[in-house]
Rosetta silent file (secondary structure, phi, psi, omega in degrees, C-alpha in Angstrom):
SEQUENCE: MTRSIDFYTKVLGMNLLRTTERPEQKYSLAFVGFGKGNADGQSEIELTYNHGVDSYDLGTAYGHIAISVPDAYAACEKIKASGGNVTREAGPVMGGDTIIAFVTDPDGYKIEIIQD
SCORE:     score description
SCORE:     0.000 S_00000001
   1 L     0.000  -41.199 -174.640    1.393    3.928  -28.728 S_00000001
   2 H   -59.538  -50.997 -174.786    1.222    0.721  -26.570 S_00000001
   3 H   -66.457  -34.165  177.523   -1.462   -0.896  -28.822 S_00000001
   4 H   -70.413  -42.506  178.088    0.507   -0.127  -31.989 S_00000001
   5 H   -63.458  -40.298  173.612    3.791   -1.384  -30.532 S_00000001
   6 H   -62.654  -42.239  175.688    1.891   -4.569  -29.424 S_00000001
   7 H   -65.334  -44.287 -177.694    0.453   -5.104  -32.896 S_00000001
   8 H   -70.589  -32.508 -179.229    3.768   -4.697  -34.743 S_00000001
   9 H   -91.570  -40.763 -171.225    5.681   -6.836  -32.269 S_00000001
  10 H   -88.510  -37.179 -176.924    3.145   -9.403  -30.989 S_00000001
  11 H   -92.817  -42.866 -177.745    1.001   -9.819  -34.117 S_00000001
  12 L   -96.140   -4.972  177.666    3.458   -9.145  -36.998 S_00000001
  13 L    73.161   22.458  175.337    6.555  -10.391  -35.114 S_00000001
  14 L   -78.737  172.550  175.808    8.743   -7.280  -35.411 S_00000001
  15 E  -105.256  143.561  167.571   11.138   -6.191  -32.822 S_00000001
  16 E   -80.002  113.322 -170.496   10.937   -3.010  -30.790 S_00000001
  17 E   -89.659  -36.410  175.471   14.259   -1.451  -31.716 S_00000001
  18 E  -174.257  161.195  174.663   14.227    1.731  -29.665 S_00000001
  19 E  -129.753  153.883  177.286   12.044    4.423  -28.201 S_00000001
  20 E  -134.411  132.172  174.032   12.528    8.169  -27.806 S_00000001
  21 E  -112.214  130.709  179.409   10.627   10.451  -25.407 S_00000001
  22 E  -131.183   77.910 -177.768   10.523   14.124  -26.096 S_00000001
  23 L   -64.928  -36.036  176.081    8.289   15.622  -23.342 S_00000001
  24 L   -64.053  -33.060  178.882    9.364   19.214  -24.066 S_00000001
  25 L   -96.170    1.620  173.644    8.350   18.813  -27.694 S_00000001
  26 L    63.271   44.025  171.688    5.285   16.800  -26.661 S_00000001
  27 E  -149.419  158.024  178.597    5.888   13.613  -28.665 S_00000001
  28 E  -127.350  144.672  179.304    7.049   10.039  -28.251 S_00000001
  29 E  -128.520  148.629  174.035    8.563    7.713  -30.908 S_00000001
  30 E  -135.210  133.637  177.417    8.898    3.928  -31.191 S_00000001
  31 E  -113.048  129.714 -179.636   10.884    2.250  -33.973 S_00000001
  32 E  -129.788  150.749  178.456   10.014   -1.344  -34.952 S_00000001
  33 E  -170.647  176.500 -177.125   11.519   -3.704  -37.603 S_00000001
  34 L   -88.679  -14.445  177.301   12.361   -7.309  -38.240 S_00000001
  35 L   -83.458 -159.841  179.965   16.120   -6.891  -37.434 S_00000001
  36 L  -108.660    2.343  175.068   17.932   -6.236  -34.250 S_00000001
  37 L   108.001  132.739  175.193   18.531   -2.640  -34.813 S_00000001
  38 L    64.717   23.867  179.051   20.950   -0.356  -36.659 S_00000001
  39 L   -89.154  137.342 -177.790   21.787   -2.810  -39.333 S_00000001
  40 L   -58.236  133.319  174.728   22.703   -1.407  -42.829 S_00000001
  41 L    80.985   -3.890 -177.532   19.766   -1.717  -45.127 S_00000001
  42 L   -74.490  134.857  172.689   17.235   -2.653  -42.434 S_00000001
  43 L   -84.697  140.794 -178.780   13.797   -1.101  -42.881 S_00000001
  44 L  -130.748  153.997  167.507   12.165    0.379  -39.825 S_00000001
  45 E  -116.293  131.283 -177.429    8.727    1.821  -39.147 S_00000001
  46 E   -98.039  118.902  173.162    8.659    4.902  -36.989 S_00000001
  47 E   -99.022  130.999 -179.195    5.543    5.134  -34.773 S_00000001
  48 E  -120.797  139.535  170.723    4.748    8.539  -33.428 S_00000001
  49 E  -123.081  122.219  178.019    2.428    9.737  -30.634 S_00000001
  50 E   -94.010  113.532 -175.208    1.876   13.396  -30.307 S_00000001
  51 L   -53.728  134.870 -178.910    0.991   14.017  -26.689 S_00000001
  52 L    86.724   -6.809  179.153   -2.569   15.177  -26.170 S_00000001
  53 L   -90.068  126.915 -176.467   -3.824   14.043  -29.563 S_00000001
  54 L   -94.329  -24.932 -179.691   -6.771   11.599  -29.255 S_00000001
  55 L  -153.762  154.889  178.178   -7.240   10.681  -32.966 S_00000001
  56 L  -126.397  155.978  174.404   -5.486   10.997  -36.334 S_00000001
  57 L   -92.967  138.120  169.967   -6.723   11.053  -39.993 S_00000001
  58 L   -61.228  142.642 -176.276   -5.236    8.333  -42.254 S_00000001
  59 L   -72.235  140.737  179.308   -2.851   10.041  -44.678 S_00000001
  60 L   -83.885  -12.589  179.338   -4.110   10.653  -48.159 S_00000001
  61 L   -98.902    0.780 -172.983   -0.704   10.282  -49.760 S_00000001
  62 L  -110.731  124.348  178.937   -0.022    6.925  -48.074 S_00000001
  63 L   -92.365  -84.749  176.350   -1.004    3.573  -49.539 S_00000001
  64 L  -162.592  172.688  171.266    0.418    0.723  -47.425 S_00000001
  65 E  -103.880  166.183  179.674    3.532   -1.082  -46.555 S_00000001
  66 E  -135.113  140.237  178.873    4.287   -4.642  -47.721 S_00000001
  67 E  -120.413  127.393  178.449    6.030   -7.459  -45.873 S_00000001
  68 E   -85.705  132.439  176.375    7.479  -10.478  -47.586 S_00000001
  69 E  -137.416  159.462 -174.200    6.908  -13.823  -45.935 S_00000001
  70 L   -73.760  -31.976 -173.996    7.641  -17.506  -46.988 S_00000001
  71 L  -142.851   99.160 -174.241    3.979  -18.624  -46.537 S_00000001
  72 H   -61.553  -39.022 -176.276    1.113  -15.982  -46.638 S_00000001
  73 H   -61.133  -52.798  179.485   -1.520  -18.601  -45.669 S_00000001
  74 H   -58.709  -44.606  179.520    0.429  -19.505  -42.460 S_00000001
  75 H   -55.960  -43.345  177.176    1.150  -15.830  -41.765 S_00000001
  76 H   -58.687  -44.971 -176.649   -2.603  -15.080  -41.866 S_00000001
  77 H   -63.040  -40.120 -177.370   -3.384  -17.873  -39.479 S_00000001
  78 H   -70.609  -37.549  177.804   -0.661  -16.680  -37.042 S_00000001
  79 H   -63.381  -49.309 -178.507   -1.870  -13.013  -37.313 S_00000001
  80 H   -64.491  -39.263  179.682   -5.498  -14.024  -36.588 S_00000001
  81 H   -64.229  -28.446  178.345   -4.384  -16.225  -33.704 S_00000001
  82 L   -90.862    7.738  178.627   -2.576  -13.286  -32.219 S_00000001
  83 L    93.625    8.035 -179.132   -5.608  -11.050  -32.443 S_00000001
  84 L   -85.793  163.028 -179.400   -4.850   -9.305  -35.712 S_00000001
  85 E  -100.586  106.307  177.565   -7.319   -8.287  -38.357 S_00000001
  86 E   -90.563  116.096 -178.166   -6.900  -10.004  -41.689 S_00000001
  87 E   -96.688  -13.444  171.793   -9.018   -7.928  -44.206 S_00000001
  88 E  -145.183  114.962 -177.759   -8.124   -9.930  -47.239 S_00000001
  89 E   -68.244  155.208 -177.971   -7.280  -13.660  -46.850 S_00000001
  90 E   -60.128  134.633  177.806   -4.256  -15.055  -48.550 S_00000001
  91 E   179.156  178.004 -177.581   -4.747  -15.948  -52.137 S_00000001
  92 E   -68.822  147.333  172.828   -3.615  -15.147  -55.722 S_00000001
  93 L   -67.079  148.165 -179.697   -3.538  -11.595  -56.853 S_00000001
  94 L   -58.591  126.152  177.612   -6.182  -10.857  -59.538 S_00000001
  95 L    76.928   13.499 -178.828   -4.724  -11.879  -62.935 S_00000001
  96 L  -149.293 -173.955 -176.027   -1.530  -13.348  -61.470 S_00000001
  97 L  -107.110  -13.049 -171.532    0.159  -16.077  -59.443 S_00000001
  98 L   -70.182  136.254 -176.665    1.561  -13.994  -56.586 S_00000001
  99 E   -94.941  124.668  176.768   -0.089  -14.864  -53.219 S_00000001
 100 E  -132.249  166.842  172.008   -0.986  -11.799  -51.137 S_00000001
 101 E  -149.547  168.699  173.343   -3.111  -10.921  -48.117 S_00000001
 102 E  -136.787  139.459  175.929   -3.904   -7.701  -46.268 S_00000001
 103 E  -124.486  159.660 -177.172   -4.029   -6.969  -42.596 S_00000001
 104 E  -126.889  132.964  175.802   -4.963   -3.775  -40.856 S_00000001
 105 L   -73.644  173.468 -175.846   -3.220   -2.298  -37.839 S_00000001
 106 L   -57.920  -27.780 -179.406   -5.030   -0.926  -34.831 S_00000001
 107 L   -95.986    9.096  176.803   -5.173    2.612  -36.428 S_00000001
 108 L    88.616    9.857  173.151   -6.550    1.348  -39.776 S_00000001
 109 L   -79.400  134.044 -178.086   -3.349    1.294  -41.773 S_00000001
 110 E   -80.576  141.260  173.568   -3.128   -1.516  -44.390 S_00000001
 111 E  -128.249  127.604  177.978   -0.214   -3.924  -44.485 S_00000001
 112 E   -92.304  132.249  173.801    0.169   -6.167  -47.501 S_00000001
 113 E   -99.628  117.805  177.553    1.566   -9.724  -46.862 S_00000001
 114 E  -115.041  126.756  177.392    3.349  -11.074  -50.024 S_00000001
 115 E   -74.039  121.369 -178.967    4.438  -14.604  -50.263 S_00000001
 116 L   -90.235    0.000    0.000    8.065  -14.738  -51.547 S_00000001
């Protein structure tokens, strides 16, 4: 849980909005997002740790999340400087003008960076 929280807050610049501990149910939650918490329309990512589980399989029905940034090139440099893994450097999408990049979180989930 700690490495995921560190990635989303320190590498991607999100805020830790809240945490929930459920020892009786054997899980812990952390919610991260770019806002300050509980704002209407704010997107959040829920990180879940099931106590006693050492590894997870990547979901087969899940593609990736996308984050809009003003400058994808600068975002990639900042992500790399913070220890993040850029798996596709910023550049135009094939056949188009939109600038995108991809990074991978510590668990292997893909995050698309889209220049707005």
